[in-house]
C-alpha positions, 0 to 999 in steps of 0.5 A: 514863282520865286521861292521866298524865305519864310520869316518868323519872330519868336519871343522868349526864344533864348530858353525852353520852348521858345528856343526849341521853336526857334531852332526847329524853325531855323532848321526847317529853313525859316529866317528867325528873329530870336527875341529875348532880354539877355544878349548872351543867351540870344547869341547862344541860341543864334549860334545853335541855329546857325550850327544846324544850318539855319538863319537866325538873328537876335533882337533884344527887348524888355517885354515888361516895358511897353515903350520897348515893345513898341520899339521892337515892333518898329525895328522888326517891321523895318527889318522884315516888311513881311512876317509869316509867323509871330510866336508870342511865347514869352511869359512868366508866373511871378510869386511877388507882386511888382508893378512895371514902369507902365503901372501894370502888374508883371503877370499882366504886363508880360503875358497879355499887354506885351503880346497885344502891343507887339502883335498890333505893331507887327500887323502890317508885316503879318498882313503883307505875308498872310501870316499867323500869330500863335499865342502860347497859353496854359491850360486854363482850369474849367470855370476860371474867371477874370475881371479887368480889376484882377488883371490890371487894376490897383489890386492886381496880384501875383502868383498862380491865380494871376498867371491863370487869369492872364493866360485866360485873358490871352486866350480871349484876346486871341479870339478877338484878334481873329475877329478883328484882323482875320479879314486882313489875311492874318490868322490867330491861334492859341497853343497850350503845349502842356506841362514843360 
């Protein structure tokens, strides 16, 4: 049996938890695609991974723009026909309401829409490897609720409430993706890493 290098994609991998995950994976022998917006920070993460003996490449993308998320998925599929692990780590809490070019409030765009579109775009590569998707979420308070209007309607707000609703939606999405795509050999989990 040929020993095949495992391949991981980590979004939000130029700082914080995403960078730590990318460095740990690279250090364990994985080939890691470091996804972020800032090429300088991406190059720094790649340099750290290589200095630790790992393999990493930076792939830039603006996860607030769904067209760029689709472009990213296509580029990654071309570069990695098999992907063993996708960590949807990029996320954020925004205190000011802003609407993206796709007409989505930023909290929903980054925390829900981007992971969904990227995952769907990478399903062929994930299925080819029997891969896993890890959606990084936050501990959602008991009793939290969200409506589609609160998430993506014209009155979608920013702030901590919007962030909690978005992470609740991502948890729900993870369950639904497992139901829809588990038979293809892809597993989906959500991870709450605690307060960082």
